PyMOL commands that place a pseudoatom at each C-alpha (Angstrom):
pseudoatom trace, name=CA, resn=MET, resi=1, chain=A, elem=C, hetatm=0, pos=[0.000, 0.000, 0.000]
pseudoatom trace, name=CA, resn=LEU, resi=2, chain=A, elem=C, hetatm=0, pos=[1.161, 3.532, -0.670]
pseudoatom trace, name=CA, resn=LYS, resi=3, chain=A, elem=C, hetatm=0, pos=[2.084, 5.618, 2.315]
pseudoatom trace, name=CA, resn=ILE, resi=4, chain=A, elem=C, hetatm=0, pos=[2.337, 9.372, 2.809]
pseudoatom trace, name=CA, resn=SER, resi=5, chain=A, elem=C, hetatm=0, pos=[5.027, 10.593, 5.195]
pseudoatom trace, name=CA, resn=ARG, resi=6, chain=A, elem=C, hetatm=0, pos=[4.127, 11.531, 8.748]
pseudoatom trace, name=CA, resn=LEU, resi=7, chain=A, elem=C, hetatm=0, pos=[5.187, 15.106, 8.077]
pseudoatom trace, name=CA, resn=THR, resi=8, chain=A, elem=C, hetatm=0, pos=[2.591, 15.365, 5.301]
pseudoatom trace, name=CA, resn=ASP, resi=9, chain=A, elem=C, hetatm=0, pos=[-0.017, 13.863, 7.625]
pseudoatom trace, name=CA, resn=TYR, resi=10, chain=A, elem=C, hetatm=0, pos=[0.949, 16.448, 10.259]
pseudoatom trace, name=CA, resn=ALA, resi=11, chain=A, elem=C, hetatm=0, pos=[0.701, 19.244, 7.680]
pseudoatom trace, name=CA, resn=THR, resi=12, chain=A, elem=C, hetatm=0, pos=[-2.829, 18.127, 6.849]
pseudoatom trace, name=CA, resn=MET, resi=13, chain=A, elem=C, hetatm=0, pos=[-3.700, 18.194, 10.561]
pseudoatom trace, name=CA, resn=VAL, resi=14, chain=A, elem=C, hetatm=0, pos=[-2.333, 21.733, 10.856]
pseudoatom trace, name=CA, resn=VAL, resi=15, chain=A, elem=C, hetatm=0, pos=[-4.239, 23.003, 7.818]
pseudoatom trace, name=CA, resn=LEU, resi=16, chain=A, elem=C, hetatm=0, pos=[-7.461, 21.377, 9.020]
pseudoatom trace, name=CA, resn=PHE, resi=17, chain=A, elem=C, hetatm=0, pos=[-6.994, 22.983, 12.443]
pseudoatom trace, name=CA, resn=LEU, resi=18, chain=A, elem=C, hetatm=0, pos=[-6.366, 26.425, 10.940]
pseudoatom trace, name=CA, resn=GLN, resi=19, chain=A, elem=C, hetatm=0, pos=[-9.467, 26.236, 8.745]
pseudoatom trace, name=CA, resn=LYS, resi=20, chain=A, elem=C, hetatm=0, pos=[-11.726, 26.072, 11.813]
pseudoatom trace, name=CA, resn=ASP, resi=21, chain=A, elem=C, hetatm=0, pos=[-11.398, 29.685, 12.977]
pseudoatom trace, name=CA, resn=CYS, resi=22, chain=A, elem=C, hetatm=0, pos=[-9.590, 31.419, 10.099]
pseudoatom trace, name=CA, resn=LYS, resi=23, chain=A, elem=C, hetatm=0, pos=[-7.638, 33.601, 12.531]
pseudoatom trace, name=CA, resn=LEU, resi=24, chain=A, elem=C, hetatm=0, pos=[-3.980, 34.055, 13.406]
pseudoatom trace, name=CA, resn=GLU, resi=25, chain=A, elem=C, hetatm=0, pos=[-2.680, 31.257, 15.604]
pseudoatom trace, name=CA, resn=SER, resi=26, chain=A, elem=C, hetatm=0, pos=[0.737, 30.967, 17.237]
pseudoatom trace, name=CA, resn=SER, resi=27, chain=A, elem=C, hetatm=0, pos=[2.907, 27.966, 16.486]
pseudoatom trace, name=CA, resn=GLU, resi=28, chain=A, elem=C, hetatm=0, pos=[2.710, 27.017, 20.171]
pseudoatom trace, name=CA, resn=HIS, resi=29, chain=A, elem=C, hetatm=0, pos=[-1.093, 27.055, 20.142]
pseudoatom trace, name=CA, resn=ILE, resi=30, chain=A, elem=C, hetatm=0, pos=[-1.203, 25.058, 16.901]
pseudoatom trace, name=CA, resn=ALA, resi=31, chain=A, elem=C, hetatm=0, pos=[1.213, 22.473, 18.334]
pseudoatom trace, name=CA, resn=GLN, resi=32, chain=A, elem=C, hetatm=0, pos=[-0.869, 22.114, 21.465]
pseudoatom trace, name=CA, resn=ALA, resi=33, chain=A, elem=C, hetatm=0, pos=[-4.135, 21.892, 19.520]
pseudoatom trace, name=CA, resn=VAL, resi=34, chain=A, elem=C, hetatm=0, pos=[-2.944, 19.140, 17.166]
pseudoatom trace, name=CA, resn=GLY, resi=35, chain=A, elem=C, hetatm=0, pos=[-0.873, 17.299, 19.784]
pseudoatom trace, name=CA, resn=LEU, resi=36, chain=A, elem=C, hetatm=0, pos=[2.538, 17.670, 18.168]
pseudoatom trace, name=CA, resn=GLU, resi=37, chain=A, elem=C, hetatm=0, pos=[5.898, 18.975, 19.336]
pseudoatom trace, name=CA, resn=ILE, resi=38, chain=A, elem=C, hetatm=0, pos=[6.668, 22.637, 18.595]
pseudoatom trace, name=CA, resn=PRO, resi=39, chain=A, elem=C, hetatm=0, pos=[9.780, 21.906, 16.448]
pseudoatom trace, name=CA, resn=THR, resi=40, chain=A, elem=C, hetatm=0, pos=[7.752, 19.564, 14.215]
pseudoatom trace, name=CA, resn=VAL, resi=41, chain=A, elem=C, hetatm=0, pos=[4.929, 22.079, 13.845]
pseudoatom trace, name=CA, resn=SER, resi=42, chain=A, elem=C, hetatm=0, pos=[7.435, 24.868, 13.159]
pseudoatom trace, name=CA, resn=LYS, resi=43, chain=A, elem=C, hetatm=0, pos=[8.956, 22.842, 10.314]
pseudoatom trace, name=CA, resn=VAL, resi=44, chain=A, elem=C, hetatm=0, pos=[5.502, 22.146, 8.846]
pseudoatom trace, name=CA, resn=LEU, resi=45, chain=A, elem=C, hetatm=0, pos=[4.478, 25.807, 9.174]
pseudoatom trace, name=CA, resn=LYS, resi=46, chain=A, elem=C, hetatm=0, pos=[7.623, 26.940, 7.392]
pseudoatom trace, name=CA, resn=LEU, resi=47, chain=A, elem=C, hetatm=0, pos=[7.032, 24.564, 4.455]
pseudoatom trace, name=CA, resn=LEU, resi=48, chain=A, elem=C, hetatm=0, pos=[3.323, 25.438, 4.181]
pseudoatom trace, name=CA, resn=THR, resi=49, chain=A, elem=C, hetatm=0, pos=[4.148, 29.153, 4.266]
pseudoatom trace, name=CA, resn=LYS, resi=50, chain=A, elem=C, hetatm=0, pos=[6.802, 28.748, 1.575]
pseudoatom trace, name=CA, resn=ALA, resi=51, chain=A, elem=C, hetatm=0, pos=[4.187, 26.977, -0.572]
pseudoatom trace, name=CA, resn=GLN, resi=52, chain=A, elem=C, hetatm=0, pos=[1.784, 29.891, -0.018]
pseudoatom trace, name=CA, resn=ILE, resi=53, chain=A, elem=C, hetatm=0, pos=[-0.790, 27.701, 1.692]
pseudoatom trace, name=CA, resn=LEU, resi=54, chain=A, elem=C, hetatm=0, pos=[-0.294, 29.700, 4.898]
pseudoatom trace, name=CA, resn=SER, resi=55, chain=A, elem=C, hetatm=0, pos=[0.726, 33.255, 5.588]
pseudoatom trace, name=CA, resn=SER, resi=56, chain=A, elem=C, hetatm=0, pos=[2.587, 34.407, 8.655]
pseudoatom trace, name=CA, resn=VAL, resi=57, chain=A, elem=C, hetatm=0, pos=[2.618, 37.618, 10.651]
pseudoatom trace, name=CA, resn=ARG, resi=58, chain=A, elem=C, hetatm=0, pos=[5.572, 38.361, 12.906]
pseudoatom trace, name=CA, resn=GLY, resi=59, chain=A, elem=C, hetatm=0, pos=[5.401, 40.011, 16.266]
pseudoatom trace, name=CA, resn=VAL, resi=60, chain=A, elem=C, hetatm=0, pos=[3.663, 39.714, 19.617]
pseudoatom trace, name=CA, resn=ASN, resi=61, chain=A, elem=C, hetatm=0, pos=[0.211, 39.358, 18.074]
pseudoatom trace, name=CA, resn=GLY, resi=62, chain=A, elem=C, hetatm=0, pos=[1.484, 37.407, 15.077]
pseudoatom trace, name=CA, resn=GLY, resi=63, chain=A, elem=C, hetatm=0, pos=[0.920, 33.883, 13.993]
pseudoatom trace, name=CA, resn=TYR, resi=64, chain=A, elem=C, hetatm=0, pos=[-0.170, 31.769, 11.055]
pseudoatom trace, name=CA, resn=GLN, resi=65, chain=A, elem=C, hetatm=0, pos=[-3.355, 31.629, 9.038]
pseudoatom trace, name=CA, resn=LEU, resi=66, chain=A, elem=C, hetatm=0, pos=[-4.553, 30.154, 5.778]
pseudoatom trace, name=CA, resn=GLU, resi=67, chain=A, elem=C, hetatm=0, pos=[-3.483, 32.147, 2.737]
pseudoatom trace, name=CA, resn=ARG, resi=68, chain=A, elem=C, hetatm=0, pos=[-6.309, 30.859, 0.530]
pseudoatom trace, name=CA, resn=ASP, resi=69, chain=A, elem=C, hetatm=0, pos=[-9.876, 29.681, 0.878]
pseudoatom trace, name=CA, resn=ILE, resi=70, chain=A, elem=C, hetatm=0, pos=[-10.125, 26.010, 1.889]
pseudoatom trace, name=CA, resn=ALA, resi=71, chain=A, elem=C, hetatm=0, pos=[-12.032, 25.241, -1.310]
pseudoatom trace, name=CA, resn=ASP, resi=72, chain=A, elem=C, hetatm=0, pos=[-8.909, 26.349, -3.217]
pseudoatom trace, name=CA, resn=ILE, resi=73, chain=A, elem=C, hetatm=0, pos=[-6.396, 24.234, -1.287]
pseudoatom trace, name=CA, resn=SER, resi=74, chain=A, elem=C, hetatm=0, pos=[-6.119, 20.642, -2.466]
pseudoatom trace, name=CA, resn=LEU, resi=75, chain=A, elem=C, hetatm=0, pos=[-4.550, 17.732, -0.692]
pseudoatom trace, name=CA, resn=TYR, resi=76, chain=A, elem=C, hetatm=0, pos=[-2.124, 17.679, -3.622]
pseudoatom trace, name=CA, resn=ASP, resi=77, chain=A, elem=C, hetatm=0, pos=[-1.016, 21.217, -2.667]
pseudoatom trace, name=CA, resn=VAL, resi=78, chain=A, elem=C, hetatm=0, pos=[-0.223, 20.000, 0.848]
pseudoatom trace, name=CA, resn=VAL, resi=79, chain=A, elem=C, hetatm=0, pos=[1.601, 16.886, -0.374]
pseudoatom trace, name=CA, resn=ILE, resi=80, chain=A, elem=C, hetatm=0, pos=[3.755, 18.914, -2.791]
pseudoatom trace, name=CA, resn=ALA, resi=81, chain=A, elem=C, hetatm=0, pos=[4.512, 21.510, -0.090]
pseudoatom trace, name=CA, resn=ILE, resi=82, chain=A, elem=C, hetatm=0, pos=[5.941, 18.819, 2.175]
pseudoatom trace, name=CA, resn=GLU, resi=83, chain=A, elem=C, hetatm=0, pos=[7.182, 16.067, -0.136]
pseudoatom trace, name=CA, resn=GLY, resi=84, chain=A, elem=C, hetatm=0, pos=[8.189, 18.106, -3.166]
pseudoatom trace, name=CA, resn=ASN, resi=85, chain=A, elem=C, hetatm=0, pos=[7.363, 17.027, -6.702]
pseudoatom trace, name=CA, resn=THR, resi=86, chain=A, elem=C, hetatm=0, pos=[7.131, 13.291, -6.215]
pseudoatom trace, name=CA, resn=ALA, resi=87, chain=A, elem=C, hetatm=0, pos=[5.848, 10.314, -8.162]
pseudoatom trace, name=CA, resn=ILE, resi=88, chain=A, elem=C, hetatm=0, pos=[4.665, 6.865, -7.154]
pseudoatom trace, name=CA, resn=ILE, resi=89, chain=A, elem=C, hetatm=0, pos=[7.850, 5.431, -8.694]
pseudoatom trace, name=CA, resn=GLU, resi=90, chain=A, elem=C, hetatm=0, pos=[10.781, 7.152, -10.359]
pseudoatom trace, name=CA, resn=CYS, resi=91, chain=A, elem=C, hetatm=0, pos=[9.837, 6.276, -13.933]
pseudoatom trace, name=CA, resn=ALA, resi=92, chain=A, elem=C, hetatm=0, pos=[6.430, 7.942, -13.453]
pseudoatom trace, name=CA, resn=ARG, resi=93, chain=A, elem=C, hetatm=0, pos=[8.112, 11.334, -13.124]
pseudoatom trace, name=CA, resn=ALA, resi=94, chain=A, elem=C, hetatm=0, pos=[7.975, 13.284, -16.363]
pseudoatom trace, name=CA, resn=ASP, resi=95, chain=A, elem=C, hetatm=0, pos=[11.611, 14.368, -16.076]
pseudoatom trace, name=CA, resn=HIS, resi=96, chain=A, elem=C, hetatm=0, pos=[13.026, 10.913, -15.345]
pseudoatom trace, name=CA, resn=LEU, resi=97, chain=A, elem=C, hetatm=0, pos=[14.445, 8.578, -17.907]
pseudoatom trace, name=CA, resn=CYS, resi=98, chain=A, elem=C, hetatm=0, pos=[15.540, 5.158, -16.750]
pseudoatom trace, name=CA, resn=SER, resi=99, chain=A, elem=C, hetatm=0, pos=[18.243, 2.935, -18.186]
pseudoatom trace, name=CA, resn=GLN, resi=100, chain=A, elem=C, hetatm=0, pos=[15.597, 0.194, -18.579]
pseudoatom trace, name=CA, resn=GLU, resi=101, chain=A, elem=C, hetatm=0, pos=[13.188, 2.407, -20.526]
pseudoatom trace, name=CA, resn=GLU, resi=102, chain=A, elem=C, hetatm=0, pos=[13.668, 0.765, -23.942]
pseudoatom trace, name=CA, resn=GLY, resi=103, chain=A, elem=C, hetatm=0, pos=[12.742, -2.714, -22.782]
pseudoatom trace, name=CA, resn=CYS, resi=104, chain=A, elem=C, hetatm=0, pos=[10.179, -1.682, -20.164]
pseudoatom trace, name=CA, resn=ASP, resi=105, chain=A, elem=C, hetatm=0, pos=[6.503, -2.335, -20.700]
pseudoatom trace, name=CA, resn=ALA, resi=106, chain=A, elem=C, hetatm=0, pos=[5.426, -0.948, -17.312]
pseudoatom trace, name=CA, resn=ARG, resi=107, chain=A, elem=C, hetatm=0, pos=[6.297, 2.754, -17.548]
pseudoatom trace, name=CA, resn=THR, resi=108, chain=A, elem=C, hetatm=0, pos=[3.127, 3.910, -19.322]
pseudoatom trace, name=CA, resn=GLY, resi=109, chain=A, elem=C, hetatm=0, pos=[0.955, 1.986, -16.863]
pseudoatom trace, name=CA, resn=TRP, resi=110, chain=A, elem=C, hetatm=0, pos=[2.758, 3.466, -13.855]
pseudoatom trace, name=CA, resn=GLN, resi=111, chain=A, elem=C, hetatm=0, pos=[2.458, 6.934, -15.364]
pseudoatom trace, name=CA, resn=GLN, resi=112, chain=A, elem=C, hetatm=0, pos=[-1.315, 6.418, -15.635]
pseudoatom trace, name=CA, resn=VAL, resi=113, chain=A, elem=C, hetatm=0, pos=[-1.518, 5.235, -12.015]
pseudoatom trace, name=CA, resn=ASN, resi=114, chain=A, elem=C, hetatm=0, pos=[0.538, 8.257, -10.961]
pseudoatom trace, name=CA, resn=SER, resi=115, chain=A, elem=C, hetatm=0, pos=[-1.753, 10.571, -12.941]
pseudoatom trace, name=CA, resn=ASP, resi=116, chain=A, elem=C, hetatm=0, pos=[-4.877, 9.012, -11.387]
pseudoatom trace, name=CA, resn=ILE, resi=117, chain=A, elem=C, hetatm=0, pos=[-3.494, 9.426, -7.851]
pseudoatom trace, name=CA, resn=LYS, resi=118, chain=A, elem=C, hetatm=0, pos=[-2.551, 13.028, -8.611]
pseudoatom trace, name=CA, resn=ASN, resi=119, chain=A, elem=C, hetatm=0, pos=[-6.108, 13.711, -9.831]
pseudoatom trace, name=CA, resn=ILE, resi=120, chain=A, elem=C, hetatm=0, pos=[-7.586, 12.203, -6.677]
pseudoatom trace, name=CA, resn=LEU, resi=121, chain=A, elem=C, hetatm=0, pos=[-5.341, 14.424, -4.529]
pseudoatom trace, name=CA, resn=LEU, resi=122, chain=A, elem=C, hetatm=0, pos=[-6.126, 17.499, -6.655]
pseudoatom trace, name=CA, resn=ASN, resi=123, chain=A, elem=C, hetatm=0, pos=[-9.861, 16.931, -6.288]
pseudoatom trace, name=CA, resn=MET, resi=124, chain=A, elem=C, hetatm=0, pos=[-9.775, 16.339, -2.530]
pseudoatom trace, name=CA, resn=THR, resi=125, chain=A, elem=C, hetatm=0, pos=[-9.870, 19.855, -1.116]
pseudoatom trace, name=CA, resn=ILE, resi=126, chain=A, elem=C, hetatm=0, pos=[-9.328, 20.873, 2.476]
pseudoatom trace, name=CA, resn=LYS, resi=127, chain=A, elem=C, hetatm=0, pos=[-12.955, 21.985, 2.449]
pseudoatom trace, name=CA, resn=ARG, resi=128, chain=A, elem=C, hetatm=0, pos=[-14.059, 18.465, 1.481]
pseudoatom trace, name=CA, resn=MET, resi=129, chain=A, elem=C, hetatm=0, pos=[-11.790, 16.911, 4.111]
pseudoatom trace, name=CA, resn=ALA, resi=130, chain=A, elem=C, hetatm=0, pos=[-13.305, 19.197, 6.755]
pseudoatom trace, name=CA, resn=GLU, resi=131, chain=A, elem=C, hetatm=0, pos=[-16.800, 18.233, 5.603]
pseudoatom trace, name=CA, resn=LEU, resi=132, chain=A, elem=C, hetatm=0, pos=[-15.928, 14.560, 5.820]
pseudoatom trace, name=CA, resn=ASN, resi=133, chain=A, elem=C, hetatm=0, pos=[-14.548, 15.059, 9.306]
pseudoatom trace, name=CA, resn=GLY, resi=134, chain=A, elem=C, hetatm=0, pos=[-17.780, 16.638, 10.491]
pseudoatom trace, name=CA, resn=ASP, resi=135, chain=A, elem=C, hetatm=0, pos=[-20.228, 14.166, 8.971]
pseudoatom trace, name=CA, resn=SER, resi=136, chain=A, elem=C, hetatm=0, pos=[-20.886, 10.485, 9.368]
pseudoatom trace, name=CA, resn=MET, resi=137, chain=A, elem=C, hetatm=0, pos=[-18.888, 8.459, 6.866]
pseudoatom trace, name=CA, resn=SER, resi=138, chain=A, elem=C, hetatm=0, pos=[-21.991, 6.408, 6.125]
pseudoatom trace, name=CA, resn=ASN, resi=139, chain=A, elem=C, hetatm=0, pos=[-23.732, 9.546, 4.881]
pseudoatom trace, name=CA, resn=LEU, resi=140, chain=A, elem=C, hetatm=0, pos=[-20.918, 10.553, 2.529]
pseudoatom trace, name=CA, resn=PRO, resi=141, chain=A, elem=C, hetatm=0, pos=[-20.070, 7.830, 0.053]
pseudoatom trace, name=CA, resn=ILE, resi=142, chain=A, elem=C, hetatm=0, pos=[-16.764, 8.466, -1.673]
pseudoatom trace, name=CA, resn=MET, resi=143, chain=A, elem=C, hetatm=0, pos=[-16.138, 6.798, -4.970]
pseudoatom trace, name=CA, resn=ILE, resi=144, chain=A, elem=C, hetatm=0, pos=[-12.759, 6.752, -6.665]
pseudoatom trace, name=CA, resn=LYS, resi=145, chain=A, elem=C, hetatm=0, pos=[-14.543, 7.418, -9.966]
pseudoatom trace, name=CA, resn=ASP, resi=146, chain=A, elem=C, hetatm=0, pos=[-15.593, 10.811, -8.553]
pseudoatom trace, name=CA, resn=TYR, resi=147, chain=A, elem=C, hetatm=0, pos=[-11.950, 11.862, -8.438]
pseudoatom trace, name=CA, resn=VAL, resi=148, chain=A, elem=C, hetatm=0, pos=[-10.372, 10.275, -11.492]
for i in range(1, 148): cmd.bond("trace and resi %d" % i, "trace and resi %d" % (i + 1))
show_as sticks, trace
zoom trace
């Protein structure tokens, strides 16, 4: 099974926390609210700010807040902010050529799988994740075909 790094999972937790009140929050308060250590949250905040998912305000009354509306932030945005431009396997990256490419019959298939996963992540917004968190899973059927 595919696995996203813990740091990306933590980043998702932070973004979902910040979407609740849409106000400036200190890194200490965010860390406490999501149950993570301050250094970990600080690293996540820095990466999310660099990716323009969050904005920061310095000073005594400063903190972090979402830069964009939650309907405009996809899970793909969060993954890329933390993981960088990744692919399911190396040959699925557009810029990667492998020494086995000539005799390989799997590359096109892996590229399609990679594209499908990317589309699922692009279509899963933070808004949708927040909605799913607040409603019974039995009331919100999710079909892969809705995202591909």
